[in-house]
N, C-alpha and C positions, 0 to 999 in steps of 0.2 A: 177349609177355613179353620183358623185357630182363634180362640177367644182367651183373653186374660182378664182377671178380676179377683174378687174375694169370695170366699166360701164361708158361710156361717152354719153352725149346727143349732137348729131350733128344737127345743124340747118342750115348749109351752103347749098346753092342751089344745088351744085354738088352731095352731098350725098343724098339729098332728091329726086332729079330727077333720080338717079341711081336705086332706088328700087321702084319708083312709078309705079303702074300697072293700066291698064284700069279697071275701076270699083271701084277704091279706093275713088273716089269722093262721093260714097255712104256714107262713113264714114267721109270724109273731104270735104265738099261742096265747100270750097274755092280753091280746087285743091292743087297742089304741094306748093303753097304759103300760104296755110291755116295756121294761126298762131298756131293752135293746133296740127299740123303735125310736127313730128320730127323723127329722126332716132336714135335708141339706138345701140351703138357699144360696144360689150362685148369682152374683151381681157382676156383669161384665163391664169393664172399663175401656177396653180397646181390643183390637183384633188385627188379623192379617189374612189375606187370601191371595190366590194367584189368578190372574186373568190375562189371556193372550201371552202366557209365559213370563209375565212380569209380576213381581210382588206388589201388592197394594196394602197399605196400612190405613187404619181408620181409628178414630176416637169416638167413644160412645158418651154423649153428654146427657 
């Protein structure tokens, strides 16, 4: 399956704290406020997949 859409970079504290998990400081030593830490939000608009050897396209509303 392939999805197309938009990607946003979220840097607000609420979004960053929402997905932060114990152990993440291994990758982001500064914690949830580390300037290299951000959240990527993908919003799909449409996609395509194969079924019975035929491509199928769909729109996400």
